[in-house]
Every structure is written in C-alpha cells, then in structure tokens.
C-alpha positions as CSV (number, residue, x, y, z in Angstrom):
1,M,1.7,-24.0,-3.9
2,K,0.3,-23.4,-7.3
3,N,0.0,-19.7,-6.6
4,L,3.7,-19.6,-5.5
5,F,4.8,-21.1,-9.0
6,I,2.6,-18.4,-10.7
7,V,4.2,-15.7,-8.6
8,I,7.8,-17.0,-9.4
9,A,7.1,-17.4,-13.1
10,A,5.6,-14.0,-13.3
11,L,8.6,-12.6,-11.5
12,I,11.0,-14.3,-14.0
13,A,8.9,-13.0,-17.0
14,G,8.8,-9.4,-15.5
15,G,12.7,-9.6,-15.0
16,C,14.6,-6.5,-15.9
17,N,11.7,-5.1,-17.8
18,K,9.9,-3.5,-14.8
19,M,10.6,0.1,-13.7
20,E,11.2,0.7,-10.1
21,P,8.4,3.1,-8.7
22,R,9.5,6.3,-7.2
23,S,9.7,6.2,-3.3
24,D,7.8,9.7,-3.5
25,S,4.9,8.4,-5.6
26,P,1.5,9.3,-4.3
27,E,0.7,5.6,-3.7
28,V,3.9,5.1,-1.8
29,V,3.6,8.2,0.5
30,V,-0.1,7.3,1.3
31,A,1.1,3.8,2.2
32,K,3.9,5.2,4.4
33,I,1.3,7.4,6.3
34,M,-1.5,4.9,6.8
35,S,1.0,2.1,7.7
36,N,3.3,4.1,9.7
37,G,6.1,3.1,7.5
38,D,5.5,-0.7,7.7
39,K,7.9,-2.4,5.2
40,R,5.5,-5.1,4.4
41,I,2.9,-2.6,3.2
42,L,5.5,-0.5,1.2
43,D,6.7,-3.8,-0.5
44,D,3.2,-4.7,-1.5
45,V,2.5,-1.2,-2.9
46,Q,5.7,-1.3,-4.7
47,L,4.8,-4.7,-6.2
48,Y,1.5,-3.4,-7.5
49,L,3.0,-0.5,-9.1
50,S,6.0,-2.3,-10.7
51,N,4.4,-5.6,-11.8
52,K,0.5,-5.9,-11.6
53,Q,0.5,-9.4,-12.9
54,V,2.6,-10.7,-10.1
55,Y,0.6,-8.6,-7.5
56,K,-2.5,-10.2,-9.1
57,A,-0.9,-13.7,-8.6
58,K,0.1,-13.0,-5.0
59,H,-3.3,-11.7,-4.1
60,K,-5.5,-14.1,-6.1
61,D,-7.6,-15.2,-3.3
62,G,-8.4,-11.5,-1.9
63,L,-9.1,-10.4,-5.3
64,E,-11.5,-13.2,-6.1
65,E,-13.3,-12.9,-2.6
66,Y,-14.1,-9.2,-3.7
67,G,-15.3,-10.1,-7.2
68,F,-12.2,-9.1,-9.2
69,D,-12.0,-12.3,-11.2
70,G,-12.8,-13.4,-14.9
71,A,-13.8,-10.5,-16.8
72,F,-13.1,-8.1,-13.9
73,E,-9.8,-9.4,-12.8
74,D,-8.2,-6.2,-14.0
75,S,-10.7,-3.7,-12.7
76,F,-9.3,-3.4,-9.2
77,D,-7.3,-0.3,-8.1
78,F,-5.3,1.2,-5.5
79,T,-8.4,1.4,-3.2
80,F,-8.4,-2.4,-3.0
81,V,-4.5,-2.5,-2.7
82,I,-4.0,-0.3,0.3
83,T,-7.2,-1.6,2.0
84,E,-6.0,-5.2,1.5
85,S,-2.6,-4.5,2.6
86,L,-3.6,-2.9,5.7
87,R,-5.9,-5.5,6.7
88,S,-3.1,-8.0,6.3
89,I,-1.3,-6.3,9.3
90,D,-4.5,-5.3,11.4
91,R,-4.2,-1.7,10.6
92,V,-7.8,-1.2,9.6
93,A,-11.2,-2.1,10.9
94,V,-13.6,-3.2,8.2
95,V,-17.1,-3.0,9.9
96,D,-20.7,-2.7,8.9
97,W,-22.3,0.7,9.5
98,R,-24.7,-1.0,12.0
99,E,-21.9,-2.5,14.1
100,D,-21.9,-1.8,17.8
101,A,-19.9,1.2,18.6
102,Q,-18.1,-0.2,21.7
103,Y,-16.9,-3.1,19.6
104,V,-15.4,-0.8,16.9
105,F,-13.7,1.3,19.6
106,S,-12.1,-1.8,20.8
107,L,-10.9,-2.5,17.2
108,L,-9.5,1.0,16.8
109,N,-7.9,1.0,20.3
110,D,-6.1,-2.1,19.2
111,I,-4.9,-0.4,16.1
112,S,-3.6,2.5,18.1
113,E,-1.9,0.0,20.6
114,N,-4.2,1.1,23.4
115,T,-3.4,5.0,22.9
116,L,-7.1,5.7,22.1
117,S,-8.4,4.5,25.4
118,K,-6.0,6.9,27.3
119,C,-7.7,10.0,25.9
120,S,-9.2,12.4,28.6
121,I,-12.7,11.7,27.7
122,S,-12.5,8.0,27.4
123,K,-14.6,7.3,30.4
124,E,-17.3,9.8,29.2
125,L,-17.3,8.1,25.8
126,A,-17.6,4.7,27.4
127,A,-20.5,5.8,29.7
128,D,-22.2,7.3,26.5
129,M,-21.7,4.3,24.4
130,Q,-23.1,2.0,27.3
131,K,-26.1,4.4,27.7
132,T,-27.0,5.0,24.0
133,Q,-26.0,1.3,22.7
134,S,-25.7,3.1,19.3
135,N,-24.0,1.7,16.2
136,I,-20.7,3.1,14.9
137,S,-22.6,5.2,12.2
138,Y,-24.2,7.3,14.9
139,Y,-20.9,8.0,16.5
140,L,-19.1,9.1,13.4
141,E,-21.7,10.7,11.4
142,S,-24.3,12.2,13.8
143,H,-24.2,15.7,15.5
144,E,-26.2,14.2,18.4
145,S,-23.2,12.1,19.3
146,G,-21.1,15.1,19.8
147,F,-18.7,13.3,17.8
148,L,-17.0,11.9,20.9
149,F,-15.2,9.2,18.9
150,S,-13.3,11.7,16.8
151,T,-12.8,14.1,19.7
152,C,-11.1,11.3,21.9
153,A,-8.8,10.5,18.9
154,K,-7.8,14.2,18.4
155,K,-7.0,14.5,22.1
156,V,-4.3,12.0,21.8
157,G,-3.0,13.4,18.5
158,L,-4.7,10.9,16.1
159,E,-7.3,11.2,13.6
160,I,-10.0,8.4,12.7
161,I,-10.0,8.1,8.9
162,G,-12.2,6.0,6.6
163,I,-11.3,4.7,3.1
164,D,-14.4,5.1,1.0
165,S,-14.6,1.5,-0.7
166,G,-18.0,2.1,-2.5
167,T,-19.8,-0.1,-0.1
168,D,-22.0,0.5,3.2
169,S,-19.1,-0.7,5.5
170,F,-16.6,1.5,7.1
171,V,-13.1,1.0,6.5
172,L,-11.6,2.7,9.5
173,S,-8.0,3.4,10.6
174,L,-6.1,6.0,12.6
175,V,-3.2,8.4,11.5
176,P,-1.3,11.1,13.4
177,S,-3.4,14.3,13.1
178,R,-0.3,16.0,11.7
179,N,-0.2,13.8,8.7
180,V,-4.0,14.3,7.6
181,K,-3.5,17.3,5.5
182,Q,-0.7,15.4,3.5
183,L,-2.7,12.3,3.4
184,K,-5.7,14.0,1.8
185,A,-3.7,15.9,-0.7
186,Y,-1.9,12.7,-2.1
187,S,-5.1,10.8,-2.0
188,Q,-6.8,13.3,-4.4
189,Q,-4.1,12.7,-6.8
190,L,-5.0,9.0,-6.7
191,K,-8.9,9.5,-6.5
192,L,-8.8,7.6,-3.2
193,K,-11.5,9.1,-1.1
194,I,-10.4,9.5,2.5
195,N,-13.2,10.5,4.9
196,T,-12.6,12.3,8.3
197,Y,-15.2,12.5,10.9
198,G,-16.5,15.2,13.3
199,N,-15.4,18.6,14.1
200,G,-12.2,20.1,15.6
201,V,-11.3,19.9,19.3
C-alpha cells in the first residue's frame, strides 16, 4: 500500500512535465521484439523512459533484490528494465550456467508455447540430453554439443537469445529468427549485449 501511494504521488508530481517517449525509440523497439508486442512490457518501458522516479517506486522490491538501493538506487539501466519486465510475464528463463539442460529446454518450450518441442530434431536432442546429462552451458556454448539447442530453435523459425546481465547466469528467451538482426542493431545503440548461440542451420 505504501508503494502505491508513492507511485501516485510521483505521478502527480511528474504530471505534465514528462515527455512522451517516441514509439520508435531503441528501447521500445527492443521491447516490442522481445515481448512480441506485449502491452504490459511496452507500458513498463515507456514508464521507465518518461518518469524514472515513478518506475523506481513501482519496482522498488525488484530493484532492492538486485542491490539497486541506497547509494546505488539510480545505477540501474535498461538491462535491468527489460529483464525484469520480461520476467514478470514469463518471457525469459533466468538460470545458472550449471542448470540441467533438460529443465532449461522445458522452460524455453513454455516460452515458445510448445513450438520448440515440435522441431524436427526434438527427439534427437531429447535423447542426447538424456545421454550426456550435461548442463545448459554445454549445449549453448560447446562445439561438442553440435549446438542442438540453437539448431532446434532455428528449425521452427526461432532464435535463442541471451541478455548479458553481467552475472554467471543465463537470461534466455526466444525471438523470431527474422527479427534477430534488427534486435541486435537496436541493442547496440543501448549498449545492451544480446548473445546468440551456435551456428546456422
């Protein structure tokens, strides 16, 4: 309840002084691609761009969880904003690099609304994961894995992407392959590091 009052007060204080961010700003374009145009995410990014104080009040708990409080309360950037927003609608999987690959595949399959499991090599990938019992780092970054994860995604028109959060964890999502070039171009403008994995199909 206290946070709600803070948000309302900040909105009143900001009032007419805030500038409406452009719908074609790099942040908004990136959010559209990564959220598939989800209005909740676009609204959150617009709030961050137009009134950072109101955004801070709304996401106070999340910011504190990641150490953005006290002297560091203003040090968060768009990397936090897009990751936290996507997490709120289950559009990213935040996992340790040692996490079991089969578990991560199930998370990514959920994000894809079961599209990933329909790829033509899904049975081969499932058998390989069962055989190797390897972690997600192996399947995303090791040539020995044959990059079966990324190949499976590409075969259904998707690309596995990772947001570099500066930690040992993977922040993974899926976007249409046709949008990857545009996503990377706009991300570079924001100094948001987007990783892709494996080689072409």
